[in-house]
C-alpha positions as YAML, in Angstrom:
chain: A
units: angstrom
residues:
- id: 1
  name: MET
  ca: [-51.35, 68.85, -41.87]
- id: 2
  name: THR
  ca: [-51.37, 65.26, -43.12]
- id: 3
  name: ASN
  ca: [-54.58, 63.25, -43.07]
- id: 4
  name: PRO
  ca: [-53.89, 59.97, -41.15]
- id: 5
  name: ALA
  ca: [-55.98, 58.05, -43.70]
- id: 6
  name: SER
  ca: [-53.53, 59.11, -46.41]
- id: 7
  name: LYS
  ca: [-50.47, 57.63, -44.68]
- id: 8
  name: PRO
  ca: [-48.41, 55.45, -47.01]
- id: 9
  name: LYS
  ca: [-48.74, 51.71, -46.60]
- id: 10
  name: GLY
  ca: [-45.07, 50.98, -46.06]
- id: 11
  name: LEU
  ca: [-42.44, 52.61, -43.93]
- id: 12
  name: PRO
  ca: [-40.27, 55.22, -45.65]
- id: 13
  name: ALA
  ca: [-36.62, 54.21, -45.84]
- id: 14
  name: ALA
  ca: [-34.12, 55.80, -43.47]
- id: 15
  name: GLU
  ca: [-36.83, 57.37, -41.32]
- id: 16
  name: VAL
  ca: [-37.15, 56.82, -37.57]
- id: 17
  name: ALA
  ca: [-40.62, 55.75, -36.47]
- id: 18
  name: LYS
  ca: [-42.33, 54.41, -33.35]
- id: 19
  name: ALA
  ca: [-44.03, 51.14, -34.27]
- id: 20
  name: GLY
  ca: [-46.96, 51.70, -31.90]
- id: 21
  name: GLU
  ca: [-47.81, 55.00, -33.59]
- id: 22
  name: LEU
  ca: [-48.02, 53.50, -37.09]
- id: 23
  name: VAL
  ca: [-51.26, 51.60, -36.47]
- id: 24
  name: ASN
  ca: [-54.29, 52.65, -34.41]
- id: 25
  name: TYR
  ca: [-56.93, 50.73, -32.47]
- id: 26
  name: GLN
  ca: [-60.50, 50.66, -33.77]
- id: 27
  name: ASP
  ca: [-63.46, 49.61, -31.61]
- id: 28
  name: GLY
  ca: [-64.34, 45.95, -32.13]
- id: 29
  name: ALA
  ca: [-61.77, 45.46, -34.89]
- id: 30
  name: VAL
  ca: [-58.38, 44.16, -35.92]
- id: 31
  name: VAL
  ca: [-56.36, 46.71, -37.88]
- id: 32
  name: SER
  ca: [-53.28, 45.85, -39.92]
- id: 33
  name: ARG
  ca: [-50.68, 47.86, -41.79]
- id: 34
  name: GLU
  ca: [-48.12, 46.27, -44.06]
- id: 35
  name: ILE
  ca: [-44.73, 47.86, -43.41]
- id: 36
  name: LEU
  ca: [-42.53, 45.82, -45.73]
- id: 37
  name: LYS
  ca: [-43.37, 43.24, -48.37]
- id: 38
  name: LYS
  ca: [-40.76, 41.34, -50.35]
- id: 39
  name: PRO
  ca: [-40.73, 37.96, -52.08]
- id: 40
  name: THR
  ca: [-38.62, 36.65, -49.16]
- id: 41
  name: GLY
  ca: [-40.95, 37.85, -46.40]
- id: 42
  name: ASN
  ca: [-43.04, 40.60, -44.91]
- id: 43
  name: VAL
  ca: [-43.46, 42.76, -41.81]
- id: 44
  name: THR
  ca: [-46.95, 43.78, -40.71]
- id: 45
  name: LEU
  ca: [-48.18, 45.83, -37.76]
- id: 46
  name: PHE
  ca: [-51.46, 44.88, -36.10]
- id: 47
  name: ALA
  ca: [-53.73, 46.56, -33.52]
- id: 48
  name: PHE
  ca: [-56.31, 44.27, -31.86]
- id: 49
  name: ASP
  ca: [-59.12, 45.75, -29.81]
- id: 50
  name: GLU
  ca: [-59.78, 43.88, -26.54]
- id: 51
  name: GLY
  ca: [-61.52, 40.57, -27.20]
- id: 52
  name: GLN
  ca: [-60.66, 40.56, -30.91]
- id: 53
  name: GLY
  ca: [-58.45, 37.93, -32.50]
- id: 54
  name: LEU
  ca: [-57.58, 35.67, -35.38]
- id: 55
  name: SER
  ca: [-59.10, 32.21, -35.56]
- id: 56
  name: GLU
  ca: [-56.93, 29.11, -35.70]
- id: 57
  name: HIS
  ca: [-54.95, 28.73, -38.92]
- id: 58
  name: THR
  ca: [-51.59, 27.48, -40.15]
- id: 59
  name: ALA
  ca: [-48.87, 29.17, -42.18]
- id: 60
  name: PRO
  ca: [-46.24, 27.52, -44.36]
- id: 61
  name: PHE
  ca: [-43.47, 29.66, -42.81]
- id: 62
  name: ASP
  ca: [-42.24, 30.58, -39.34]
- id: 63
  name: ALA
  ca: [-43.79, 33.79, -37.99]
- id: 64
  name: LEU
  ca: [-42.28, 35.91, -35.23]
- id: 65
  name: VAL
  ca: [-44.69, 37.98, -33.12]
- id: 66
  name: GLN
  ca: [-43.30, 40.95, -31.15]
- id: 67
  name: VAL
  ca: [-45.95, 42.45, -28.85]
- id: 68
  name: ILE
  ca: [-45.43, 46.21, -28.60]
- id: 69
  name: GLU
  ca: [-48.07, 46.98, -25.97]
- id: 70
  name: GLY
  ca: [-51.01, 45.31, -24.27]
- id: 71
  name: GLU
  ca: [-51.51, 41.58, -23.76]
- id: 72
  name: ALA
  ca: [-52.37, 38.69, -26.07]
- id: 73
  name: GLU
  ca: [-53.16, 35.03, -25.68]
- id: 74
  name: ILE
  ca: [-51.45, 33.14, -28.48]
- id: 75
  name: ILE
  ca: [-52.33, 29.48, -28.84]
- id: 76
  name: ILE
  ca: [-49.83, 27.29, -30.69]
- id: 77
  name: SER
  ca: [-50.76, 23.65, -31.33]
- id: 78
  name: GLY
  ca: [-53.37, 23.85, -28.55]
- id: 79
  name: LYS
  ca: [-51.04, 25.34, -25.91]
- id: 80
  name: PRO
  ca: [-51.88, 28.89, -24.71]
- id: 81
  name: TYR
  ca: [-49.17, 31.50, -24.11]
- id: 82
  name: ARG
  ca: [-49.66, 34.95, -22.55]
- id: 83
  name: VAL
  ca: [-47.48, 37.49, -24.35]
- id: 84
  name: GLN
  ca: [-47.20, 41.09, -23.12]
- id: 85
  name: GLY
  ca: [-45.64, 44.31, -24.38]
- id: 86
  name: GLY
  ca: [-41.90, 43.85, -24.85]
- id: 87
  name: GLU
  ca: [-42.17, 40.06, -25.29]
- id: 88
  name: MET
  ca: [-42.07, 37.92, -28.41]
- id: 89
  name: ILE
  ca: [-42.91, 34.38, -29.49]
- id: 90
  name: LEU
  ca: [-42.14, 32.30, -32.56]
- id: 91
  name: MET
  ca: [-45.06, 30.55, -34.23]
- id: 92
  name: PRO
  ca: [-43.51, 27.58, -36.08]
- id: 93
  name: ALA
  ca: [-44.39, 26.79, -39.68]
- id: 94
  name: GLY
  ca: [-47.14, 24.23, -40.14]
- id: 95
  name: GLN
  ca: [-48.39, 24.37, -36.53]
- id: 96
  name: PRO
  ca: [-51.93, 25.66, -35.97]
- id: 97
  name: HIS
  ca: [-52.08, 28.94, -34.09]
- id: 98
  name: ALA
  ca: [-54.64, 31.56, -33.04]
- id: 99
  name: LEU
  ca: [-54.47, 34.96, -31.34]
- id: 100
  name: LYS
  ca: [-56.83, 36.81, -28.99]
- id: 101
  name: ALA
  ca: [-56.51, 40.18, -27.28]
- id: 102
  name: VAL
  ca: [-56.69, 39.71, -23.50]
- id: 103
  name: LYS
  ca: [-56.25, 43.50, -23.41]
- id: 104
  name: ALA
  ca: [-56.06, 45.70, -26.49]
- id: 105
  name: PHE
  ca: [-52.63, 45.03, -27.98]
- id: 106
  name: LYS
  ca: [-50.35, 45.94, -30.84]
- id: 107
  name: MET
  ca: [-47.83, 43.62, -32.43]
- id: 108
  name: ILE
  ca: [-45.29, 43.35, -35.20]
- id: 109
  name: LEU
  ca: [-45.55, 40.16, -37.27]
- id: 110
  name: ILE
  ca: [-42.42, 39.14, -39.16]
- id: 111
  name: MET
  ca: [-42.73, 36.28, -41.62]
- id: 112
  name: ILE
  ca: [-39.70, 34.98, -43.53]
- id: 113
  name: ARG
  ca: [-40.49, 32.86, -46.57]
- id: 114
  name: SER
  ca: [-37.58, 30.43, -46.64]
...
């Protein structure tokens, strides 16, 4: 039996996986798992416990958020958006954004550096 703590950081090539099962919720925390990291961009899974979030910040590149399950409030340049499981939103480069878990939620963050 494999210890979940010993799971590899990335995603093995040519292996089917369910995104929501690759990262777990933790009480009062934000958990992340880097799936793919290349000089041209990265893909990271996140699990946010209810009420948890990321404070306002900017990024030099566009970032695509795909919510897998749950519900998030994502604020982009001061405008709030409710994003639920199965929905996605693009956070444009250079625009301030923040995230907060309305309900516990999991998301895939895709950032392309070009």
